Backbone as JSON, one array per atom type, in Angstrom:
{
  "sequence": "XXXXXXXXXXXXXXXXXXXXXXXXXXXXXXXXXXXXXXXXXXXXXXXXXXXXXXXXXXXXXXXXXXXXXXXXXXXXXXXXXXXXXXXXXXXXXXXXXXXXXXXXXXXXXXXXXXXXXXXXXXXXXXXXXXXXXXXXXXXXXXXXXXXXXXXXXXXXXXXXXXXXXXXXXXXXXXXXXXXXXXXXXXXXXXXXXXXXXXXXXXXXXXXXXXXXXXXXXXXXXXXXXXXXXXXXXXXXXXXXXX",
  "N": [[94.81, 139.7, 170.42], [97.18, 138.78, 168.26], [99.84, 140.69, 166.73], [100.71, 140.94, 163.28], [103.73, 140.16, 161.74], [106.3, 142.12, 160.08], [107.75, 142.0, 156.71], [110.5, 142.01, 157.06], [110.85, 140.99, 159.53], [110.06, 138.38, 159.27], [112.11, 136.18, 158.98], [113.92, 133.37, 157.56], [113.46, 130.42, 159.35], [114.34, 127.3, 161.02], [112.2, 124.72, 160.14], [109.54, 122.87, 161.8], [109.87, 119.35, 162.53], [109.21, 117.0, 159.91], [106.06, 115.58, 159.76], [105.3, 112.34, 159.36], [102.86, 110.61, 157.69], [102.85, 108.02, 156.86], [105.44, 105.76, 156.75], [107.38, 104.04, 154.46], [108.77, 100.78, 154.29], [110.83, 100.74, 152.58], [113.88, 102.35, 152.1], [115.78, 105.05, 150.73], [118.65, 104.26, 148.93], [120.09, 105.9, 147.39], [121.03, 109.41, 147.03], [119.87, 111.88, 145.5], [120.23, 115.35, 144.55], [118.54, 117.67, 146.63], [115.84, 120.15, 146.99], [116.85, 122.26, 148.67], [119.53, 122.25, 148.25], [119.97, 123.61, 145.94], [120.22, 126.8, 145.58], [118.11, 129.79, 145.52], [118.33, 132.82, 143.84], [117.92, 136.23, 144.67], [117.25, 137.77, 142.5], [115.75, 136.09, 140.97], [113.23, 136.1, 141.94], [109.92, 137.4, 141.93], [107.96, 139.99, 143.35], [105.33, 139.01, 145.43], [102.09, 139.68, 146.2], [99.14, 139.52, 148.11], [95.66, 139.39, 149.23], [95.45, 139.39, 152.55], [93.19, 138.54, 153.94], [91.85, 136.69, 152.47], [91.57, 133.42, 152.17], [91.67, 131.81, 149.91], [93.16, 133.25, 148.04], [95.58, 133.26, 149.37], [96.22, 130.54, 149.44], [96.36, 129.95, 146.7], [98.55, 131.54, 146.0], [100.63, 130.3, 147.39], [100.51, 127.76, 146.24], [101.32, 128.38, 143.57], [103.91, 129.37, 144.02], [105.17, 127.15, 145.15], [105.15, 125.41, 142.95], [106.79, 126.78, 141.1], [109.17, 126.76, 142.56], [109.88, 124.04, 142.86], [110.1, 123.21, 140.26], [112.4, 124.1, 139.09], [115.47, 124.23, 137.18], [117.41, 121.25, 137.15], [115.96, 120.2, 139.24], [112.7, 119.0, 139.55], [110.81, 118.03, 136.71], [107.81, 119.38, 135.86], [104.85, 117.6, 135.54], [102.02, 117.79, 133.55], [99.73, 116.33, 133.29], [97.14, 116.08, 134.51], [95.98, 118.59, 134.16], [96.07, 118.69, 131.39], [94.26, 116.61, 130.7], [91.84, 117.59, 131.77], [91.53, 119.95, 130.22], [91.39, 118.85, 127.68], [88.99, 117.4, 127.79], [87.28, 119.55, 128.38], [87.57, 121.24, 126.1], [86.7, 119.44, 124.09], [83.99, 119.2, 124.75], [83.17, 121.85, 124.25], [83.64, 121.97, 121.44], [81.8, 120.01, 120.54], [79.4, 121.21, 121.37], [79.41, 123.52, 119.76], [79.41, 122.38, 117.21], [77.01, 120.95, 117.25], [75.24, 123.1, 117.57], [75.61, 124.49, 115.07], [74.75, 122.48, 113.27], [72.11, 122.23, 113.99], [71.23, 124.67, 113.23], [71.57, 124.8, 110.43], [70.19, 122.64, 109.4], [66.94, 121.39, 108.8], [64.48, 121.75, 111.45], [62.85, 119.46, 112.41], [64.19, 117.36, 111.18], [66.7, 117.68, 112.25], [66.54, 117.08, 114.86], [67.27, 114.35, 115.99], [70.09, 114.43, 115.69], [70.73, 116.75, 117.15], [69.91, 116.0, 119.73], [71.73, 113.89, 120.18], [74.18, 115.28, 120.14], [73.75, 116.94, 122.39], [73.63, 114.98, 124.44], [76.24, 113.84, 124.28], [77.67, 116.14, 124.95], [76.91, 116.53, 127.56], [77.9, 114.2, 128.76], [80.7, 114.51, 128.37], [81.15, 116.89, 129.89], [80.43, 115.96, 132.39], [82.29, 113.99, 132.83], [84.59, 115.51, 132.94], [84.16, 116.98, 135.26], [84.01, 114.86, 137.18], [86.56, 113.7, 136.93], [88.14, 115.81, 137.81], [87.38, 115.9, 140.46], [87.54, 113.25, 141.62], [89.98, 112.06, 140.65], [92.07, 114.06, 140.12], [91.77, 115.69, 142.41], [93.09, 117.23, 145.22], [95.57, 117.64, 144.23], [98.45, 119.53, 143.4], [100.93, 119.58, 142.32], [102.95, 117.51, 140.29], [105.83, 115.97, 139.76], [108.74, 114.86, 137.97], [111.98, 113.29, 137.76], [115.07, 112.31, 136.33], [118.08, 110.84, 137.26], [121.53, 110.03, 137.22], [123.49, 107.67, 138.77], [125.62, 105.47, 138.89], [123.62, 103.99, 137.91], [120.54, 104.48, 136.15], [118.25, 106.47, 137.75], [114.9, 107.05, 138.58], [112.85, 109.54, 139.79], [109.79, 110.5, 141.41], [107.54, 112.89, 142.45], [104.61, 113.69, 144.21], [102.39, 116.12, 145.11], [99.92, 117.27, 147.22], [97.7, 119.94, 148.25], [95.96, 121.82, 150.7], [93.78, 124.01, 152.53], [93.82, 124.32, 155.97], [91.24, 125.09, 158.05], [90.47, 127.62, 160.6], [90.06, 126.32, 163.88], [88.55, 127.22, 165.95], [86.95, 129.99, 165.56], [86.4, 132.1, 167.37], [88.5, 132.22, 169.03], [91.04, 133.63, 168.21], [94.41, 133.37, 167.38], [97.97, 133.11, 166.97], [98.53, 130.47, 166.97], [96.22, 129.35, 166.19], [95.12, 129.62, 163.49], [94.35, 129.96, 159.92], [95.88, 127.39, 158.05], [98.42, 126.25, 155.82], [98.49, 123.24, 154.29], [100.35, 120.33, 153.36], [100.51, 117.29, 151.55], [102.75, 114.85, 150.76], [104.09, 112.63, 148.41], [106.62, 110.47, 147.61], [108.44, 108.71, 145.28], [111.0, 106.53, 144.36], [112.69, 104.86, 141.81], [114.16, 102.36, 139.64], [115.43, 100.84, 136.54], [113.39, 101.39, 134.7], [111.14, 101.77, 136.27], [110.63, 99.26, 137.21], [112.02, 98.3, 139.42], [111.71, 99.05, 142.67], [113.06, 101.56, 144.72], [112.63, 103.31, 146.83], [109.82, 104.46, 148.75], [107.98, 106.88, 150.05], [105.89, 108.77, 152.3], [104.67, 111.83, 153.54], [103.5, 114.48, 155.63], [102.8, 117.85, 156.25], [102.17, 121.06, 157.86], [101.61, 124.64, 158.09], [100.98, 127.84, 159.48], [99.52, 130.39, 157.48], [100.31, 132.94, 158.17], [102.95, 132.77, 158.65], [104.13, 132.97, 156.23], [103.43, 135.27, 155.05], [103.53, 138.87, 155.28], [102.15, 141.64, 157.29], [101.19, 143.26, 155.26], [100.41, 141.62, 153.27], [102.44, 140.69, 151.58], [104.38, 138.19, 150.24], [106.82, 136.29, 151.95], [109.12, 134.82, 150.5], [111.46, 133.41, 150.82], [111.19, 132.18, 153.34], [108.96, 130.57, 152.87], [109.96, 128.86, 150.8], [112.11, 127.58, 152.1], [110.72, 126.13, 154.0], [109.13, 124.35, 152.43], [111.22, 123.13, 151.01], [112.51, 121.68, 153.09], [110.49, 119.94, 153.85], [110.15, 118.38, 151.47], [112.72, 117.31, 151.13], [112.91, 115.91, 153.47], [110.94, 113.97, 153.08], [112.02, 112.64, 150.88], [114.2, 111.45, 152.13], [112.94, 109.79, 153.8], [112.32, 110.47, 156.36], [110.87, 110.58, 159.61], [108.75, 112.09, 162.14]],
  "CA": [[94.99, 139.47, 168.99], [98.62, 138.98, 167.97], [100.17, 141.53, 165.58], [101.47, 140.28, 162.26], [105.09, 140.62, 161.55], [106.64, 142.63, 158.82], [108.53, 141.12, 155.94], [111.87, 141.92, 157.55], [110.89, 140.16, 160.72], [109.8, 136.99, 158.92], [113.3, 135.63, 158.41], [113.81, 131.99, 157.58], [113.81, 129.63, 160.57], [114.19, 125.87, 160.77], [110.8, 124.22, 160.32], [109.32, 121.75, 162.64], [110.11, 118.07, 161.87], [108.14, 116.52, 159.04], [105.28, 114.55, 160.33], [105.05, 111.37, 158.33], [101.62, 109.83, 157.89], [103.18, 106.65, 156.76], [106.76, 105.58, 156.22], [107.5, 102.78, 153.83], [109.9, 99.99, 154.71], [111.93, 101.01, 151.66], [114.59, 103.58, 152.27], [116.52, 105.34, 149.5], [120.05, 104.07, 148.96], [120.78, 106.97, 146.67], [120.59, 110.67, 147.54], [119.97, 112.99, 144.51], [120.14, 116.67, 145.12], [117.2, 118.1, 147.06], [115.6, 121.56, 146.71], [117.63, 123.16, 149.47], [120.92, 122.25, 147.74], [120.01, 124.53, 144.77], [119.71, 128.06, 146.11], [117.42, 130.7, 144.67], [118.86, 134.17, 143.99], [116.86, 137.28, 144.88], [116.87, 138.24, 141.2], [114.78, 135.18, 140.36], [111.92, 136.19, 142.54], [109.13, 138.58, 141.8], [107.17, 140.3, 144.59], [103.96, 138.41, 145.45], [101.2, 140.38, 147.18], [97.73, 139.06, 148.05], [94.79, 139.87, 150.27], [95.58, 138.52, 153.75], [91.93, 138.09, 154.51], [91.27, 135.79, 151.6], [92.29, 132.18, 152.2], [91.81, 131.23, 148.57], [94.24, 133.91, 147.44], [96.81, 132.81, 150.1], [96.53, 129.17, 149.0], [96.8, 129.97, 145.32], [99.87, 132.13, 145.89], [101.51, 129.28, 147.89], [100.57, 126.71, 145.21], [102.11, 128.81, 142.45], [105.26, 129.5, 144.54], [105.61, 125.76, 145.24], [105.4, 124.85, 141.57], [108.01, 127.47, 140.59], [110.36, 126.39, 143.33], [110.24, 122.7, 142.65], [110.24, 122.84, 138.86], [113.55, 124.75, 138.63], [116.42, 123.33, 136.51], [118.1, 120.23, 138.08], [115.06, 119.6, 140.21], [111.71, 118.2, 138.98], [110.11, 118.5, 135.6], [106.44, 119.26, 136.18], [103.97, 116.8, 134.69], [100.77, 118.53, 133.39], [98.73, 115.29, 132.84], [95.8, 116.35, 135.03], [95.55, 119.79, 133.47], [95.84, 118.31, 129.99], [93.0, 115.83, 130.63], [90.71, 118.48, 131.99], [91.47, 120.85, 129.03], [90.96, 118.09, 126.52], [87.58, 117.16, 127.97], [86.57, 120.75, 128.22], [87.54, 121.71, 124.67], [85.89, 118.48, 123.36], [82.65, 119.61, 125.08], [82.95, 123.1, 123.48], [83.51, 121.71, 120.01], [80.55, 119.31, 120.3], [78.32, 122.18, 121.5], [79.43, 124.39, 118.57], [79.0, 121.58, 116.04], [75.63, 120.68, 117.44], [74.54, 124.37, 117.24], [75.65, 124.7, 113.64], [73.97, 121.49, 112.6], [70.73, 122.58, 114.21], [70.95, 125.94, 112.47], [71.62, 124.58, 109.0], [69.27, 121.52, 109.03], [65.56, 121.65, 109.25], [64.23, 121.4, 112.86], [62.42, 118.08, 112.67], [65.28, 116.46, 110.68], [67.92, 117.88, 113.04], [66.28, 116.61, 116.28], [68.12, 113.24, 116.53], [71.49, 114.91, 115.8], [70.92, 117.68, 118.26], [69.88, 115.24, 120.99], [72.99, 113.13, 120.27], [75.22, 116.25, 120.53], [73.51, 117.35, 123.74], [74.03, 113.92, 125.31], [77.71, 113.79, 124.24], [78.19, 117.34, 125.65], [76.7, 116.35, 129.04], [78.83, 113.18, 129.2], [82.07, 115.1, 128.45], [81.2, 117.81, 131.0], [80.35, 115.22, 133.63], [83.59, 113.32, 132.92], [85.54, 116.53, 133.39], [83.97, 117.22, 136.69], [84.37, 113.67, 137.93], [88.01, 113.55, 136.91], [88.73, 116.83, 138.68], [87.04, 115.64, 141.89], [87.99, 111.92, 142.12], [91.25, 111.72, 140.23], [92.96, 115.09, 140.42], [91.61, 116.06, 143.75], [93.85, 118.39, 145.72], [96.99, 117.54, 143.7], [98.89, 120.77, 142.78], [102.25, 119.39, 141.66], [103.43, 116.2, 140.01], [107.16, 116.16, 139.13], [109.57, 113.72, 137.77], [113.33, 113.56, 137.47], [115.95, 111.18, 136.13], [119.45, 111.12, 137.57], [122.47, 108.88, 136.96], [124.39, 107.38, 139.88], [125.92, 104.09, 138.63], [122.42, 103.49, 137.17], [119.49, 105.55, 135.92], [117.21, 106.52, 138.86], [113.73, 107.9, 138.3], [112.12, 109.98, 141.0], [108.47, 111.06, 141.09], [106.97, 113.49, 143.65], [103.29, 114.13, 144.03], [102.06, 116.98, 146.31], [98.51, 117.8, 147.39], [97.63, 120.98, 149.23], [94.66, 122.3, 151.14], [93.76, 124.99, 153.66], [93.22, 123.88, 157.22], [90.58, 126.29, 158.62], [90.59, 127.89, 162.03], [89.27, 125.39, 164.52], [87.67, 128.01, 166.86], [87.06, 131.4, 165.15], [86.28, 133.05, 168.44], [89.82, 132.23, 169.72], [92.08, 133.91, 167.22], [95.76, 133.41, 167.91], [99.0, 132.61, 165.99], [98.49, 129.01, 166.99], [94.89, 128.92, 165.79], [94.86, 130.43, 162.29], [94.29, 129.13, 158.71], [97.18, 126.89, 157.76], [98.66, 125.56, 154.51], [98.84, 121.8, 154.51], [100.89, 119.56, 152.17], [100.74, 115.88, 151.57], [103.8, 114.55, 149.79], [104.35, 111.23, 148.13], [107.87, 110.37, 146.87], [108.76, 107.33, 144.79], [112.3, 106.4, 143.68], [112.78, 103.6, 141.21], [115.16, 102.14, 138.55], [114.93, 99.78, 135.6], [112.15, 101.82, 134.07], [110.12, 101.62, 137.27], [110.42, 97.85, 137.61], [112.66, 98.02, 140.68], [111.38, 100.09, 143.64], [114.17, 101.81, 145.68], [112.09, 104.0, 147.98], [108.5, 105.05, 148.64], [107.71, 107.54, 151.37], [104.81, 109.73, 152.36], [104.78, 112.76, 154.59], [102.5, 115.58, 155.7], [103.2, 119.06, 157.04], [101.34, 122.27, 157.71], [102.12, 125.8, 158.77], [100.07, 128.99, 159.31], [99.81, 131.34, 156.34], [100.92, 134.13, 158.69], [104.36, 132.56, 158.65], [104.63, 133.16, 154.92], [103.0, 136.61, 154.57], [103.66, 139.9, 156.33], [100.94, 142.28, 157.53], [100.69, 143.89, 154.07], [100.11, 140.59, 152.29], [103.61, 140.41, 150.79], [104.85, 136.83, 150.6], [108.21, 136.14, 152.23], [109.38, 133.6, 149.68], [112.59, 132.64, 151.42], [110.64, 131.36, 154.46], [108.15, 129.48, 152.33], [110.83, 127.96, 150.06], [112.87, 126.76, 153.06], [109.78, 125.19, 154.6], [108.82, 123.37, 151.37], [112.4, 122.33, 150.73], [112.7, 120.76, 154.16], [109.37, 118.94, 153.78], [110.4, 117.54, 150.39], [113.91, 116.55, 151.39], [112.62, 114.94, 154.57], [110.23, 112.92, 152.44], [112.96, 111.94, 150.05], [115.07, 110.66, 152.99], [112.13, 108.86, 154.59], [112.38, 110.88, 157.79], [109.56, 110.73, 160.37], [108.92, 112.89, 163.34]],
  "C": [[96.44, 139.77, 168.61], [98.83, 139.83, 166.71], [100.98, 140.74, 164.57], [102.79, 140.93, 162.09], [105.28, 141.22, 160.19], [107.52, 141.68, 158.06], [110.01, 140.92, 156.42], [111.92, 140.98, 158.76], [110.64, 138.68, 160.43], [111.0, 136.42, 158.24], [113.22, 134.09, 158.53], [114.29, 131.32, 158.95], [113.62, 128.19, 160.31], [112.8, 125.48, 161.04], [110.72, 123.08, 161.27], [109.53, 120.45, 161.88], [108.95, 117.68, 161.03], [107.38, 115.4, 159.74], [104.84, 113.6, 159.24], [103.78, 110.63, 158.63], [101.91, 108.35, 157.65], [104.56, 106.56, 156.16], [106.93, 104.21, 155.7], [108.73, 102.07, 154.4], [111.07, 100.19, 153.84], [112.58, 102.29, 152.05], [115.58, 103.82, 151.11], [117.99, 105.11, 149.69], [120.8, 105.16, 148.26], [120.23, 108.29, 147.17], [120.83, 111.72, 146.44], [119.85, 114.29, 145.19], [118.74, 117.06, 145.45], [117.02, 119.65, 146.73], [116.5, 122.57, 147.43], [119.08, 123.26, 148.95], [121.09, 123.15, 146.49], [119.36, 125.87, 145.17], [119.01, 128.91, 145.04], [117.96, 132.11, 144.88], [117.64, 135.15, 144.1], [116.42, 137.82, 143.5], [115.8, 137.35, 140.48], [113.43, 135.32, 140.89], [111.25, 137.45, 142.2], [108.28, 138.81, 143.04], [105.78, 139.75, 144.44], [103.18, 139.13, 146.53], [99.77, 139.93, 146.99], [96.93, 139.67, 149.23], [94.89, 138.86, 151.47], [94.29, 137.91, 154.29], [91.27, 137.04, 153.68], [92.06, 134.49, 151.57], [92.53, 131.58, 150.9], [93.03, 131.91, 147.88], [95.6, 133.46, 148.08], [97.16, 131.41, 149.6], [97.03, 129.12, 147.51], [98.18, 130.51, 145.16], [100.9, 131.06, 146.33], [101.64, 128.16, 146.85], [101.51, 127.12, 144.04], [103.58, 128.9, 142.82], [105.88, 128.14, 144.67], [106.0, 125.2, 143.95], [106.67, 125.49, 140.98], [109.22, 126.97, 141.24], [110.79, 124.99, 143.0], [110.53, 122.3, 141.17], [111.49, 123.64, 138.24], [114.52, 123.77, 137.92], [117.17, 122.49, 137.51], [117.18, 119.7, 139.14], [114.02, 118.75, 139.38], [111.06, 118.79, 137.73], [108.61, 118.27, 135.87], [105.69, 118.54, 135.13], [102.56, 117.47, 134.65], [99.63, 117.58, 133.02], [97.34, 115.73, 133.27], [95.2, 117.6, 134.34], [95.21, 119.49, 132.02], [94.51, 117.54, 129.79], [91.82, 116.69, 130.74], [90.5, 119.4, 130.83], [90.94, 120.13, 127.84], [89.46, 117.79, 126.57], [86.74, 118.45, 127.75], [86.44, 121.27, 126.79], [86.68, 120.73, 123.83], [84.4, 118.87, 123.56], [82.24, 120.86, 124.32], [82.77, 122.78, 122.01], [82.22, 120.94, 119.67], [79.41, 120.26, 120.45], [78.22, 123.1, 120.22], [78.93, 123.62, 117.36], [77.48, 121.28, 116.12], [74.77, 121.95, 117.02], [74.51, 124.64, 115.73], [74.76, 123.75, 112.84], [72.49, 121.82, 112.77], [70.23, 123.84, 113.49], [70.78, 125.72, 110.98], [70.57, 123.55, 108.54], [67.91, 121.88, 109.56], [65.27, 121.09, 110.62], [63.88, 119.93, 113.04], [63.53, 117.05, 112.23], [66.47, 116.55, 111.59], [67.73, 117.32, 114.49], [67.21, 115.49, 116.77], [69.6, 113.72, 116.65], [71.71, 115.83, 116.94], [70.84, 116.99, 119.63], [71.18, 114.47, 121.24], [74.12, 114.09, 120.75], [75.03, 116.67, 121.94], [73.94, 116.27, 124.75], [75.55, 113.79, 125.4], [78.29, 114.97, 125.08], [78.07, 117.11, 127.2], [77.62, 115.27, 129.53], [80.25, 113.75, 129.31], [82.18, 116.08, 129.65], [81.2, 117.08, 132.33], [81.66, 114.52, 133.88], [84.67, 114.31, 133.39], [85.41, 116.8, 134.8], [84.33, 116.07, 137.63], [85.83, 113.47, 138.01], [88.69, 114.54, 137.86], [88.5, 116.51, 140.18], [87.7, 114.37, 142.39], [89.43, 111.57, 141.81], [92.32, 112.78, 140.6], [92.95, 115.49, 141.92], [92.35, 117.3, 144.14], [95.29, 118.48, 145.21], [97.34, 118.9, 142.99], [100.2, 120.62, 142.02], [102.54, 117.92, 141.52], [104.73, 116.43, 139.25], [107.93, 114.92, 138.99], [110.95, 114.09, 137.38], [114.12, 112.27, 137.28], [117.34, 111.64, 136.48], [120.24, 109.86, 137.34], [123.44, 108.76, 138.09], [124.71, 105.9, 139.8], [124.76, 103.43, 137.81], [121.45, 104.66, 137.07], [118.4, 105.42, 137.0], [116.12, 107.49, 138.45], [113.07, 108.23, 139.64], [110.77, 110.61, 140.59], [107.92, 111.58, 142.42], [105.58, 114.03, 143.33], [102.85, 114.9, 145.26], [100.63, 117.46, 146.17], [98.53, 118.85, 148.46], [96.15, 121.28, 149.54], [94.87, 123.3, 152.27], [93.13, 124.32, 154.85], [92.55, 125.07, 157.89], [90.82, 126.45, 160.07], [89.55, 127.02, 162.78], [88.21, 126.08, 165.4], [87.75, 129.48, 166.43], [87.06, 132.41, 166.29], [87.58, 133.16, 169.28], [90.91, 132.47, 168.79], [93.43, 134.07, 167.93], [96.66, 132.94, 166.8], [98.98, 131.14, 165.87], [97.14, 128.49, 166.56], [94.47, 129.85, 164.59], [94.92, 129.48, 161.1], [95.71, 128.71, 158.39], [97.28, 126.25, 156.38], [99.23, 124.2, 154.84], [99.24, 121.11, 153.26], [100.95, 118.13, 152.53], [101.63, 115.51, 150.46], [104.05, 113.06, 149.67], [105.62, 111.2, 147.21], [108.18, 108.89, 146.51], [110.09, 107.4, 144.02], [112.43, 105.0, 143.1], [113.9, 103.51, 140.2], [114.58, 101.04, 137.66], [113.61, 100.17, 134.99], [110.97, 101.68, 134.96], [109.83, 100.2, 137.7], [110.98, 97.59, 139.01], [112.42, 99.27, 141.59], [112.48, 100.28, 144.65], [113.6, 102.43, 146.92], [110.71, 104.5, 147.68], [108.18, 105.57, 150.0], [106.57, 108.55, 151.21], [104.97, 110.57, 153.63], [103.79, 113.82, 154.58], [103.09, 116.69, 156.62], [102.33, 120.17, 156.9], [101.94, 123.41, 158.52], [101.16, 126.95, 158.46], [100.47, 129.85, 158.21], [100.54, 132.59, 156.87], [102.43, 134.02, 158.75], [105.0, 132.93, 157.33], [104.31, 134.58, 154.37], [103.08, 137.61, 155.65], [102.29, 140.59, 156.44], [100.35, 143.07, 156.34], [100.31, 142.85, 152.98], [101.29, 140.23, 151.31], [104.15, 139.02, 151.19], [106.39, 136.85, 150.84], [108.64, 134.81, 151.66], [110.54, 132.76, 150.24], [112.11, 131.65, 152.52], [109.86, 130.22, 153.84], [109.02, 128.42, 151.61], [111.64, 127.03, 151.01], [111.97, 125.75, 153.64], [109.47, 124.0, 153.66], [110.05, 122.49, 151.12], [112.68, 121.34, 151.81], [111.71, 119.62, 154.2], [109.77, 117.89, 152.64], [111.61, 116.64, 150.65], [113.68, 115.52, 152.53], [111.8, 113.71, 154.04], [111.14, 112.04, 151.62], [113.82, 111.0, 150.88], [114.26, 109.74, 153.88], [112.15, 109.18, 156.1], [110.94, 110.97, 158.39], [109.79, 111.47, 161.65], [109.12, 112.01, 164.57]]
}
């Protein structure tokens, strides 16, 4: 059973090449600044500590760190469309439930039956839509960002990132090479003329063990994580394949 490294031992190292699941025939003629070109000072980081034995905590910590890292000034502005849709459907369901309850309380039972049934059906529909949207539309997406830059013309970039945990393939064979991993799928689109002219469209995938980002006490080594994410994103922007 390999021993986990301390935070001091987990120094940033070059990540493995980005493995591209599909590379578009379009390649970007423009090269806007990537995440690695905008350094993060130590003062900007807060200590992040989680339970090493909880894969959900590890993933959530990585998701939050990824969003903070990529939504810094001069990088991507995070788009909260998926969150907004889920919240809208959720609050609409709550308002319908409250209104239905008040109506049933103030109106005589027999007279209120049709209205209560209508409110119940609307509530079920809204709740179902929220669940279906989260599962089929949002899925594993944790970050959607957009940026506009000017280089002889206005260029719009959009990056969509999905994350998930890759479980241990054989629990009885614990090793550093066989541990839960953090996996990212990245889609990058670069366009101009308000999205009418496509300049580049690339997709890439990468994964790395959680133990590379957290020491034995559960403290996240953010420099290592940020460098890995930055290399993945920049590799996708440039259309690099392994």
